[in-house]
C-alpha positions as a Markdown table, in Angstrom:
| # | Residue | x | y | z |
|---|---|---|---|---|
| 1 | Unk | 3.5 | -0.3 | 13.9 |
| 2 | Unk | 0.1 | 0.9 | 13.9 |
| 3 | Unk | 0.0 | 1.8 | 10.5 |
| 4 | Unk | 1.1 | -1.6 | 9.7 |
| 5 | Unk | -1.3 | -3.6 | 11.8 |
| 6 | Unk | -4.4 | -1.2 | 10.9 |
| 7 | Unk | -3.5 | -2.1 | 6.9 |
| 8 | Unk | -3.6 | -5.8 | 8.0 |
| 9 | Unk | -6.9 | -5.9 | 9.7 |
| 10 | Unk | -8.4 | -4.5 | 6.7 |
| 11 | Unk | -7.2 | -7.5 | 5.2 |
| 12 | Unk | -9.3 | -7.2 | 1.6 |
| 13 | Unk | -10.6 | -4.1 | 1.8 |
| 14 | Unk | -10.6 | -2.0 | -1.3 |
| 15 | Unk | -13.2 | 0.6 | -1.0 |
| 16 | Unk | -12.4 | 3.7 | 0.9 |
| 17 | Unk | -9.2 | 6.1 | 1.1 |
| 18 | Unk | -5.9 | 5.7 | 2.9 |
| 19 | Unk | -3.8 | 8.6 | 3.6 |
| 20 | Unk | -0.2 | 8.9 | 2.3 |
| 21 | Unk | 1.3 | 8.0 | 5.8 |
| 22 | Unk | -0.7 | 5.1 | 6.4 |
| 23 | Unk | 0.6 | 3.6 | 2.9 |
| 24 | Unk | 4.4 | 5.0 | 3.0 |
| 25 | Unk | 4.7 | 3.5 | 6.3 |
| 26 | Unk | 2.9 | -0.1 | 5.2 |
| 27 | Unk | 5.6 | 0.4 | 2.5 |
| 28 | Unk | 8.4 | 1.0 | 4.8 |
| 29 | Unk | 7.4 | -2.1 | 7.0 |
| 30 | Unk | 7.3 | -4.2 | 4.1 |
| 31 | Unk | 10.6 | -3.7 | 3.0 |
| 32 | Unk | 12.3 | -3.9 | 6.2 |
| 33 | Unk | 10.4 | -7.1 | 7.1 |
| 34 | Unk | 11.1 | -8.9 | 3.4 |
| 35 | Unk | 14.7 | -7.6 | 3.7 |
| 36 | Unk | 14.9 | -9.5 | 7.0 |
| 37 | Unk | 13.3 | -12.6 | 5.9 |
| 38 | Unk | 15.4 | -12.7 | 2.7 |
| 39 | Unk | 18.7 | -12.7 | 5.4 |
| 40 | Unk | 17.3 | -15.2 | 7.2 |
| 41 | Unk | 16.4 | -17.6 | 4.2 |
| 42 | Unk | 20.3 | -17.0 | 3.1 |
| 43 | Unk | 21.6 | -17.6 | 6.8 |
| 44 | Unk | 19.3 | -20.8 | 7.3 |
| 45 | Unk | 19.6 | -22.2 | 3.7 |
| 46 | Unk | 15.9 | -22.0 | 3.1 |
| 47 | Unk | 14.0 | -20.2 | 0.3 |
| 48 | Unk | 10.5 | -20.2 | 1.4 |
| 49 | Unk | 10.1 | -17.7 | 4.3 |
| 50 | Unk | 10.2 | -14.2 | 2.2 |
| 51 | Unk | 8.3 | -15.8 | -0.1 |
| 52 | Unk | 5.7 | -17.0 | 1.8 |
| 53 | Unk | 5.4 | -13.7 | 3.3 |
| 54 | Unk | 5.0 | -11.6 | 0.5 |
| 55 | Unk | 2.2 | -14.1 | -1.0 |
| 56 | Unk | 0.6 | -13.1 | 2.8 |
| 57 | Unk | 0.8 | -9.2 | 2.1 |
| 58 | Unk | -0.1 | -9.4 | -1.5 |
| 59 | Unk | -4.2 | -8.5 | -0.7 |
| 60 | Unk | -3.5 | -6.2 | 2.3 |
| 61 | Unk | -0.6 | -4.6 | -0.4 |
| 62 | Unk | -2.9 | -4.4 | -3.2 |
| 63 | Unk | -5.5 | -2.8 | -1.0 |
| 64 | Unk | -3.8 | 0.1 | 0.7 |
| 65 | Unk | -2.4 | 0.9 | -3.0 |
| 66 | Unk | -5.9 | 0.9 | -4.5 |
| 67 | Unk | -7.4 | 3.2 | -1.2 |
| 68 | Unk | -4.4 | 5.4 | -1.7 |
| 69 | Unk | -5.4 | 5.9 | -5.5 |
| 70 | Unk | -9.0 | 6.6 | -4.2 |
| 71 | Unk | -7.9 | 9.3 | -2.0 |
| 72 | Unk | -6.3 | 11.3 | -5.0 |
| 73 | Unk | -9.5 | 10.9 | -6.7 |
| 74 | Unk | -8.3 | 8.0 | -9.0 |
| 75 | Unk | -9.8 | 4.5 | -9.7 |
| 76 | Unk | -8.1 | 2.0 | -8.4 |
| 77 | Unk | -7.6 | 0.4 | -11.8 |
| 78 | Unk | -5.0 | 3.0 | -12.3 |
| 79 | Unk | -2.8 | 0.5 | -10.4 |
| 80 | Unk | -2.7 | -1.2 | -13.7 |
| 81 | Unk | -0.6 | 1.5 | -15.3 |
| 82 | Unk | 2.4 | 0.1 | -13.6 |
| 83 | Unk | 2.6 | -2.6 | -16.1 |
| 84 | Unk | 3.8 | -0.2 | -18.7 |
| 85 | Unk | 7.6 | -0.6 | -18.9 |
| 86 | Unk | 9.8 | 1.9 | -17.3 |
| 87 | Unk | 7.4 | 4.7 | -17.0 |
| 88 | Unk | 4.5 | 3.0 | -15.7 |
| 89 | Unk | 6.1 | 2.5 | -12.2 |
| 90 | Unk | 7.2 | 6.0 | -11.9 |
| 91 | Unk | 4.0 | 7.4 | -12.8 |
| 92 | Unk | 2.3 | 5.4 | -10.1 |
| 93 | Unk | 4.9 | 6.5 | -7.6 |
| 94 | Unk | 3.9 | 10.0 | -8.2 |
| 95 | Unk | 0.4 | 9.1 | -8.1 |
| 96 | Unk | 0.8 | 7.6 | -4.5 |
| 97 | Unk | 3.2 | 10.3 | -3.5 |
| 98 | Unk | 0.4 | 13.2 | -4.3 |
| 99 | Unk | -1.5 | 14.8 | -1.8 |
| 100 | Unk | -4.9 | 13.1 | -1.1 |
| 101 | Unk | -8.0 | 15.4 | -2.1 |
| 102 | Unk | -9.1 | 17.5 | 0.7 |
| 103 | Unk | -13.0 | 16.9 | 0.1 |
| 104 | Unk | -14.9 | 13.9 | 0.2 |
| 105 | Unk | -15.1 | 12.1 | -3.5 |
| 106 | Unk | -16.9 | 9.3 | -4.9 |
| 107 | Unk | -14.7 | 7.0 | -2.5 |
| 108 | Unk | -15.4 | 8.6 | 0.9 |
| 109 | Unk | -14.7 | 11.3 | 3.0 |
| 110 | Unk | -11.3 | 13.2 | 3.2 |
| 111 | Unk | -9.0 | 10.7 | 6.0 |
| 112 | Unk | -7.3 | 13.4 | 7.4 |
| 113 | Unk | -10.7 | 15.2 | 8.7 |
| 114 | Unk | -11.9 | 12.2 | 9.7 |
| 115 | Unk | -8.8 | 11.7 | 11.8 |
| 116 | Unk | -8.6 | 15.2 | 13.2 |
| 117 | Unk | -12.0 | 14.0 | 14.9 |
């Protein structure tokens, strides 16, 4: 749960780097929470819980995705590759799953090295 809360604490931080684990744990929690809220919406006969949550985590999700791209030594603008039909989303997933650079880059120090201290 700390991974999820840490991303929310960095609500609109688009600089720096994010480890793979930070990104994928946040994504996992988002999927679980969205599914639970969608079921609640269906059971309660409403249609606003899941969309409100989605809007609420939009900026943290963008922030952690951009920081994850920074960890692979790519610009945050690479997130726009997902707009290319079919292949763009697959390429973005590959970028997000790629191991980060093990050295300091233009976006900051290696988060694995920082976590080790």
